Backbone as JSON, one array per atom type, in Angstrom:
{
  "sequence": "XXXXXXXXXXXXXXXXXXXXXXXXXXXXXXXXXXXXXXXXXXXXXXXXXXXXXXXXXXXXXXXXXXXXXXXXXXXXXXXXXXXXXXXXXX",
  "N": [[-20.22, 171.52, 120.79], [-18.88, 170.53, 123.05], [-21.07, 169.75, 124.52], [-21.98, 167.7, 122.91], [-19.97, 165.78, 123.2], [-20.31, 165.19, 125.87], [-22.85, 164.08, 125.82], [-22.42, 161.82, 124.23], [-20.65, 160.38, 125.83], [-22.29, 159.96, 128.04], [-24.19, 158.36, 126.82], [-22.66, 156.09, 126.28], [-22.01, 155.28, 128.88], [-24.53, 154.75, 129.87], [-25.22, 152.63, 128.23], [-23.75, 150.59, 129.24], [-21.15, 149.89, 128.5], [-18.77, 151.03, 129.28], [-17.8, 150.26, 131.87], [-17.11, 147.42, 131.69], [-15.16, 147.72, 129.7], [-13.21, 149.36, 130.91], [-12.49, 147.63, 132.97], [-11.35, 145.51, 131.52], [-9.17, 146.8, 130.28], [-7.7, 147.66, 132.55], [-7.19, 145.17, 133.73], [-5.57, 143.94, 131.77], [-3.43, 145.71, 131.85], [-2.45, 145.37, 134.48], [-1.73, 142.7, 134.31], [0.35, 142.84, 132.41], [2.24, 144.36, 133.81], [2.79, 142.6, 135.9], [3.95, 140.44, 134.5], [6.26, 141.65, 133.46], [7.56, 142.42, 135.83], [8.05, 139.89, 136.98], [9.79, 138.8, 135.09], [11.96, 140.55, 135.33], [12.71, 140.05, 137.98], [13.47, 137.33, 137.87], [15.62, 137.54, 136.1], [17.42, 139.11, 137.56], [17.9, 137.45, 139.81], [19.07, 135.24, 138.55], [21.36, 136.42, 137.45], [22.77, 137.2, 139.77], [23.15, 134.72, 140.97], [24.85, 133.48, 139.11], [27.07, 135.18, 139.31], [27.86, 134.63, 141.94], [28.6, 131.95, 141.65], [30.83, 132.26, 139.99], [32.56, 133.67, 141.68], [32.94, 131.79, 143.75], [34.13, 129.77, 142.27], [36.52, 131.02, 141.63], [37.71, 131.14, 144.17], [38.06, 128.41, 144.59], [39.85, 127.85, 142.54], [42.12, 129.26, 143.34], [42.73, 127.85, 145.54], [41.78, 128.37, 148.06], [39.41, 127.32, 149.11], [38.02, 124.0, 149.24], [36.9, 121.91, 146.48], [34.68, 120.32, 147.25], [33.67, 121.71, 149.45], [32.91, 124.03, 148.12], [30.84, 123.11, 146.45], [29.04, 122.35, 148.43], [28.47, 124.86, 149.58], [27.28, 126.2, 147.41], [25.06, 124.62, 146.99], [23.66, 125.11, 149.26], [21.61, 126.97, 149.2], [19.52, 125.85, 147.82], [16.12, 125.15, 147.02], [14.95, 122.64, 147.32], [15.88, 120.37, 149.58], [18.74, 118.34, 149.43], [18.67, 117.99, 146.73], [20.74, 117.93, 143.99], [22.52, 120.52, 142.29], [22.14, 120.86, 138.9], [23.88, 122.28, 137.31], [26.33, 122.3, 138.51], [29.57, 120.95, 138.53], [31.91, 118.71, 139.72]],
  "CA": [[-19.27, 170.43, 120.65], [-18.67, 169.98, 124.38], [-22.31, 169.09, 124.89], [-22.05, 166.48, 122.13], [-19.06, 164.82, 123.82], [-20.95, 164.76, 127.11], [-23.98, 163.2, 125.52], [-21.87, 160.55, 123.75], [-20.13, 159.66, 127.0], [-23.45, 159.55, 128.83], [-24.81, 157.25, 126.11], [-21.81, 154.93, 126.49], [-22.17, 154.84, 130.26], [-25.88, 154.18, 129.99], [-25.3, 151.36, 127.52], [-23.03, 149.58, 130.02], [-19.92, 149.49, 127.8], [-17.59, 151.64, 129.88], [-17.29, 149.5, 133.02], [-16.35, 146.25, 131.23], [-13.99, 148.17, 128.95], [-12.21, 149.79, 131.9], [-12.03, 146.43, 133.67], [-10.46, 144.77, 130.62], [-7.93, 147.56, 130.12], [-6.95, 147.58, 133.81], [-6.72, 143.79, 133.9], [-4.43, 143.74, 130.87], [-2.3, 146.51, 132.36], [-1.91, 144.71, 135.67], [-1.06, 141.49, 133.83], [1.63, 143.19, 131.78], [3.17, 144.77, 134.87], [3.19, 141.38, 136.61], [4.87, 139.68, 133.65], [7.54, 142.37, 133.39], [8.19, 142.33, 137.15], [8.54, 138.53, 137.14], [10.97, 138.64, 134.22], [13.07, 141.3, 135.93], [13.14, 139.34, 139.19], [14.2, 136.12, 137.48], [16.88, 137.94, 135.51], [18.29, 139.55, 138.65], [18.29, 136.28, 140.6], [19.98, 134.45, 137.73], [22.62, 137.15, 137.34], [23.48, 137.13, 141.04], [23.57, 133.33, 141.16], [26.03, 133.24, 138.26], [28.18, 135.92, 139.9], [28.3, 133.87, 143.11], [29.32, 130.77, 141.16], [32.14, 132.69, 139.51], [33.4, 134.01, 142.83], [33.31, 130.55, 144.43], [35.08, 129.09, 141.38], [37.82, 131.68, 141.79], [38.28, 130.68, 145.44], [38.51, 127.03, 144.39], [41.02, 127.88, 141.66], [43.3, 129.71, 144.08], [43.01, 126.89, 146.6], [41.3, 128.85, 149.35], [38.42, 126.36, 149.58], [38.04, 122.76, 148.48], [35.74, 121.79, 145.58], [33.54, 119.78, 147.98], [33.09, 122.82, 150.23], [32.27, 124.94, 147.17], [29.57, 122.5, 146.06], [28.15, 122.44, 149.59], [28.03, 126.24, 149.72], [26.38, 126.55, 146.32], [23.81, 123.87, 147.16], [23.03, 125.49, 150.52], [20.43, 127.79, 148.97], [18.52, 125.16, 147.01], [14.8, 125.05, 147.63], [14.7, 121.24, 147.67], [17.06, 119.82, 150.26], [19.27, 117.1, 148.89], [18.65, 118.0, 145.27], [21.97, 118.53, 143.48], [22.39, 121.54, 141.25], [22.6, 120.23, 137.68], [24.92, 123.09, 136.68], [27.61, 122.13, 139.21], [30.37, 119.77, 138.21], [33.09, 118.66, 140.58]],
  "C": [[-19.07, 169.73, 122.01], [-19.9, 169.21, 124.84], [-22.44, 167.76, 124.16], [-21.16, 165.4, 122.75], [-19.66, 164.3, 125.12], [-22.08, 163.79, 126.83], [-23.51, 161.85, 124.99], [-21.34, 159.72, 124.91], [-21.28, 159.14, 127.86], [-24.14, 158.36, 128.16], [-24.0, 155.97, 126.3], [-21.95, 154.37, 127.91], [-23.53, 154.17, 130.45], [-25.99, 152.82, 129.3], [-24.54, 150.25, 128.24], [-21.75, 149.1, 129.38], [-18.68, 149.94, 128.55], [-16.99, 150.77, 130.99], [-16.56, 148.23, 132.56], [-15.09, 146.64, 130.47], [-12.87, 148.6, 129.89], [-11.65, 148.59, 132.64], [-11.06, 145.63, 132.8], [-9.13, 145.48, 130.47], [-7.08, 147.5, 131.39], [-6.4, 146.17, 134.05], [-5.51, 143.49, 133.02], [-3.2, 144.5, 131.36], [-1.65, 145.87, 133.56], [-1.18, 143.43, 135.27], [0.29, 141.78, 133.2], [2.66, 143.6, 132.82], [3.67, 143.54, 135.63], [4.19, 140.56, 135.8], [6.23, 140.34, 133.6], [8.27, 142.28, 134.72], [8.77, 140.94, 137.39], [9.8, 138.31, 136.31], [12.17, 139.37, 134.81], [13.6, 140.6, 137.16], [13.95, 138.12, 138.83], [15.55, 136.47, 136.88], [17.88, 138.35, 136.59], [18.79, 138.37, 139.47], [19.31, 135.44, 139.82], [21.35, 135.12, 137.62], [23.43, 137.04, 138.63], [23.95, 135.71, 141.34], [24.82, 133.02, 140.34], [27.25, 133.98, 138.81], [28.73, 135.19, 141.12], [29.09, 132.64, 142.68], [30.71, 131.14, 140.67], [33.08, 133.0, 140.66], [33.86, 132.75, 143.56], [34.31, 129.77, 143.58], [36.47, 129.71, 141.47], [38.49, 131.26, 143.1], [38.79, 129.25, 145.32], [39.79, 127.01, 143.57], [42.27, 128.34, 142.41], [43.61, 128.83, 145.27], [42.53, 127.31, 147.97], [40.27, 127.89, 149.95], [38.48, 125.12, 148.7], [36.82, 122.7, 147.55], [34.49, 121.24, 146.29], [32.86, 120.86, 148.82], [32.36, 123.81, 149.32], [30.91, 124.39, 146.74], [28.57, 122.59, 147.22], [27.62, 123.86, 149.77], [27.03, 126.61, 148.64], [25.05, 125.81, 146.42], [23.05, 124.28, 148.42], [21.74, 126.29, 150.31], [19.36, 127.12, 148.13], [17.2, 125.06, 147.76], [14.49, 123.63, 148.08], [15.95, 120.67, 148.33], [17.47, 118.49, 149.64], [19.3, 117.04, 147.39], [19.93, 118.66, 144.75], [21.67, 119.56, 142.4], [22.93, 120.95, 139.95], [23.71, 121.0, 136.97], [26.29, 122.89, 137.32], [28.28, 120.84, 138.8], [31.62, 119.82, 139.07], [34.21, 117.98, 139.84]]
}
């Protein structure tokens, strides 16, 4: 039985099926990990951004900072300088 399994594996290796199959499986696995990691990163960034907005809104509500200063602080991290955040309303 063991000899039969070895000969079947040797036949598959000799036929050139194993290397492309391993490459496809590894490529799909790496792709899935990348997709999951990207989704987790975006979720974390979005969650922290929303938490920051809530905290700044609380400071504005209690009068500690002005609404203009709050908008300036929240826009300070934008990737495109000068681009207003569409979610912010003054």
